[in-house]
N, C-alpha and C positions, 0 to 999 in steps of 0.2 A: 504493500500499500504506498502511495507517495505522500508525504507529510510536506506541507508547503510553510509550515510555521517559521517564522522568521527569528533568531534569538538578539534580542535588544541589548543583552547586556555585555557589559564591555570585558567580563572576564567568566571565567569558567565556576558554575555553583555547585556545591558537594554537598551531597544529601547528608543529612545529620539528624539527631533526635535529643537535643538538648534542652533543658530546662533554661529559662531567662527571665528577666522582668523589663515590660514596657513601663517607663517612668517618665511622668511629665509634672507640671503644674509646681516647679519650683523643687521638686522630688516628692511632695506631699501626696501624690497618686501614685498608684503603681498596679499595673494587672501582671498576674502570671502568663505566661505563654511558653510554647514550646515552639523551638527553632527547627524547621523542618529542611532548610538549606541555607546556605553560605556562600558566599564569594567574596572576594577582596573590594565589592564594591557594595553590598548588599545583601540582604536575607529575606527570607520568606518566613512568618510566625504566626502559629495559629494561638489563636484567644478564644475564651469562653463568648465574648460578645465584644465589636470592636465600637459599639457605640459609644459617643464621650471622648474617646480618642482623638487628641487634636494631630496637626498636621505635623508638629515637628516634637520629636520625643527622645529619649535615651534609650537603648537597649543595653540593660544590664546582663553579661554573660556569666555564667558559673562558674569561670576561671576567674572573676574578679574585677574584668575589662568592663569598662561603659564607652558604649560607641553612641554619637549623635547622630540622628536619623531624621529623613524626611520621608514622610508616607506617601507613596508613588501608585501604591495600589490598594484596595481596601474594598473587603466583603463583609458580611456580617460576622464572619468567624476567622478572617485571614488579612494580614496585611504583607504588602509590599513594601520593603523598606529598601531606601538608597542611605548608604553611610557619608555623612557629611566630612 
């Protein structure tokens, strides 16, 4: 079967299954998330609900690293994040 989808990412994404947190509002608001894939330029995360999550957030990784992000894609339970 022919697949005509175009890959727009600047780097290869790696599948993962890691815990993280979406943090915003001066670090006073946080949502637990599961990181489903990551690349050098961004990540796809799954949340219980994306309602109320703003366009600019921090992604806290389980290794203690924090990445500032812009939400570039959003569904009810998934976020596509671009690292800033």
